[in-house]
C-alpha positions in Angstrom: 0.1 -0.2 0.0 1.1 3.6 -0.8 -0.3 7.0 1.1 0.4 10.6 0.9 -0.1 13.0 3.6 -0.5 16.5 3.4 1.0 18.5 5.9 0.4 22.4 6.3 2.3 23.9 9.1 5.6 22.3 10.6 4.0 21.9 14.4 1.0 20.0 12.9 2.6 16.4 12.3 1.0 12.8 11.9 2.2 11.7 15.0 0.5 8.4 15.9 -0.8 7.7 12.1 3.1 7.4 11.6 3.2 4.6 14.0 0.3 3.1 12.2 1.8 3.5 8.4 5.1 1.7 10.2 3.4 -1.2 11.5 0.8 -2.0 8.5 3.8 -1.4 6.5 2.4 1.3 4.4 4.5 3.5 2.5 4.1 7.1 2.9 5.5 10.0 1.2 4.9 13.5 3.2 4.2 16.6 1.2 5.0 20.0 3.2 2.1 22.3 1.2 3.0 25.2 3.2 6.7 25.0 1.5 5.4 24.8 -1.9 6.0 21.1 -2.5 4.2 20.0 -5.5 0.8 18.0 -5.0 1.1 15.0 -6.9 -2.4 14.8 -8.6 -1.5 12.3 -11.0 -0.2 10.0 -8.0 -1.8 6.0 -7.6 -2.1 5.7 -3.9 -4.6 3.7 -1.5 -4.7 6.3 1.3 -4.7 10.0 1.3 -4.1 11.6 4.7 -4.7 15.5 5.0 -3.5 16.8 8.1 -5.0 20.0 10.1 -3.8 23.6 10.5 -4.2 27.5 11.6 -5.7 28.1 8.1 -9.2 28.5 7.4 -11.0 26.1 4.4 -12.6 29.0 3.5 -9.3 31.0 2.5 -7.8 31.7 -0.8 -4.7 29.8 -0.7 -4.0 28.2 -3.8 -2.8 25.0 -2.0 -6.3 24.6 -0.5 -7.8 24.2 -4.0 -5.3 22.1 -5.3 -5.1 20.0 -2.3 -9.2 19.7 -3.3 -8.4 18.7 -6.5 -6.7 15.9 -5.3 -9.3 14.8 -2.2 -11.8 14.9 -5.0 -9.6 12.1 -7.6 -9.6 9.9 -4.4 -13.4 10.1 -3.7 -13.9 9.4 -7.5 -11.5 6.6 -7.7 -13.3 5.4 -4.2 -10.0 5.3 -2.6 -9.6 6.2 1.2 -9.4 9.7 2.5 -8.4 10.5 5.8 -9.2 14.1 7.1 -8.2 15.9 10.6 -9.6 19.3 11.5 -8.5 21.2 8.6 -8.5 18.0 6.2 -11.9 17.0 7.9 -13.4 20.3 6.5 -11.6 20.1 3.2 -13.3 16.8 2.5 -16.7 18.3 3.9 -15.9 20.9 1.0 -15.4 18.6 -1.4 -18.8 17.0 -0.5 -20.3 20.4 -1.1 -20.6 21.3 2.5 -19.9 25.0 4.0 -17.6 25.5 6.7 -18.7 28.0 9.9 -17.7 29.4 12.9 -18.2 27.1 16.4 -18.0 27.4 19.4 -14.3 27.8 20.1 -13.3 24.3 21.3 -9.5 24.2 21.8 -7.6 21.9 24.8 -9.1 18.6 25.6 -12.7 17.7 25.9 -15.2 14.7 25.5 -16.6 13.8 22.0 -19.0 10.4 22.0 -19.3 7.8 19.4 -22.9 7.8 17.8 -22.8 4.3 17.1 -21.4 3.1 20.7 -22.2 5.7 23.1 -18.7 5.8 23.7 -16.8 8.6 25.0 -13.2 9.8 24.3 -11.3 12.8 25.9 -9.3 14.1 22.9 -7.8 17.4 21.5 -9.8 19.7 20.4 -7.8 22.7 18.3 -10.4 24.6 16.2 -12.8 27.3 15.8 -15.1 26.5 12.8 -16.4 23.2 12.1 -18.0 21.4 8.9 -22.0 21.1 8.2 -22.8 17.4 7.6 -22.0 15.7 4.2 -25.5 14.7 3.0 -25.4 11.0 2.6 -22.6 10.3 5.2 -22.4 8.3 8.5 -22.3 10.4 11.6 -19.3 9.5 13.7 -19.1 11.5 16.8 -20.1 14.3 18.6 -19.9 16.7 21.5 -21.8 18.4 23.6 -20.6 22.0 22.1 -20.8 20.9 18.5 -22.4 18.3 17.0 -20.5 17.4 13.7 -17.2 16.1 15.0 -16.8 13.4 12.7 -18.5 11.6 9.6 -17.7 8.8 7.1 -18.6 9.2 3.4 -17.8 5.8 1.8 -14.4 5.2 1.7 -13.6 8.8 3.4 -13.5 9.7 7.1 -13.4 13.3 8.4 -12.8 14.2 11.9 -13.1 17.5 13.6 -11.0 16.3 16.6 -7.0 14.8 17.1 -6.7 11.2 17.6 -3.2 11.4 16.0 -1.5 13.4 18.9 1.5 12.0 20.9 3.3 13.8 23.5 5.6 15.7 21.5 3.3 16.7 18.7 1.1 18.4 21.4 3.7 20.2 22.8 4.8 21.4 19.7 1.2 22.7 18.9 1.2 24.2 22.2 4.4 26.1 22.1 3.5 27.2 18.2 0.2 28.2 18.5 -0.3 28.6 22.7 -2.5 32.1 21.7 -5.4 30.1 20.5 -6.1 29.0 23.9 -7.3 32.5 24.8 -11.4 32.5 24.9 -11.6 28.6 24.2 -14.6 27.3 26.1 -12.8 24.4 28.0 -10.4 26.7 29.6 -7.1 25.2 29.9 -3.8 26.9 30.1 -0.8 25.7 28.0 0.6 24.0 30.8 -2.6 21.8 31.4 -3.0 21.0 27.5 0.6 19.8 27.5 0.6 17.6 30.6 -2.6 16.2 30.1 -2.5 12.5 29.7 -3.0 10.9 26.2 -5.5 8.1 26.6 -4.8 4.8 25.0 -8.1 4.6 23.6 -7.6 7.4 21.2 -4.5 5.4 19.6 -6.5 2.0 19.5 -9.7 3.9 17.8 -7.3 6.1 15.4 -5.6 2.4 14.5 -9.3 1.3 14.1 -10.8 4.0 11.8 -7.6 3.7 9.5 -8.1 -0.2 9.6 -11.4 0.3 8.8 -10.6 2.6 5.8 -8.2 0.3 4.1 -10.6 -2.8 4.7 -8.5 -5.0 7.5 
């Protein structure tokens, strides 16, 4: 299997997605779109991962439009897409949905699985969200924003971050601490960085990726 990962800023990295790829022997190519690295439209890939970032899917950056073309190609081929935060919003836009302001969820908070009613404590880092794509299955919600995750055929979009590792959360906070201001979750930078990451988060990430790839 071959995967491409689109990364938007230095401090939002694949985290545990890299571990999953190594354990599943998935060959991957990381593309830093923020550095102008070329998006390979003609690539024959099994999995496209689109990470988060501080920009908005409503912005007019050329690379955002370009990566949506690749997402749309994957959808037409019925190939797997996994979008996180901004990546999920990009996926939703490709499915005809809108991006809108939400309660500012920045820090650790719960999401609930629609299918099992199990709650997870996950990292949120957003002030915008997607409207629910028509024809999709609802996956997760929080008390403050209903559209936390969806699946459309072989594409999954998550508004929150399951890929977070102790190293990656420190990088996010150190580079984007100002975004914590006015968060409804009311946590300090130290509290966010020192919050334990539940084993269940990694297990859920692996389950969703395995599901996408048909394992």
